[in-house]
N, C-alpha and C positions, 0 to 999 in steps of 0.2 A: 836626574842624571841622564846624559845623552847616550853614552855607550854602556854596554853591559860590562860587568867585571871581566868576563872571559875575553871579550874583544880587547879591553885594555891590557890584560895579562899577555896576550899573544904578541905584543910588541917586544917582549922579553924572550921569545922563542928563538932558538938558534943564535943566541948572543955569542959574540966572540969570546967574551969573558964568561967562562962557565962558573956560575955561582949557584947558591941555593934558589934564588929567584928564577934564573933561567931553567934550572932543573924542574922546578915547580911548573913553570909555563909549558915546558915540553911534556911533562907527565899529564897535565890537564888537557893538552891537545889530544893525547892518545886515550883519554878517558871519555868514551862515547856517551856516557850517562851524565857527564858534567852539565850542570844547569847553565847552558851557554847564553841564554837570553836574560838571566837574572841580574838585577842590581840591588838585591836585598841581602844585607849583611847576614841576617839570622838564617835565612834559607841556605846561603852558601856555606856558612860556618857549620850548620847542622849536617849538611851534605858531606863536607870534608871530614868532620869528626866520625861519621859513620862509614864513609867510603874512601876517604883520602889516605889509603895506606902508603901512598907515594910521597906524602908530605911529612917531613921529619917531626915538626911540631907546629902547633897552631899559631905560635908567635910569628912564624913566617907568613901565614895568611893575614894576620893582623897588620904586619908591615906592608904587605902588598896592598891591602885594603886602604891603608892610610895614603899610600902613593896614588891609588885610584881616586880617592875622594879629593885629594889635593889637585890632581890633574883635571877632574871634572868641574871643580869650582873656579877654575881660571877663566 
């Protein structure tokens, strides 16, 4: 994959439509420990499970990850 997951997620920051994905992106931006250069699902998933108090549930991460994989495979 070319872009990190974080870099992909940042395109949802400050979205006009405030939804769970944009809230996740905004929170990840403010999380200074977020693994910004990673494109590893397991590393990111583990990080969020332990430190992602700002993400309502992990299905949101899975949804964002699926969007990321789809975008990177184009």
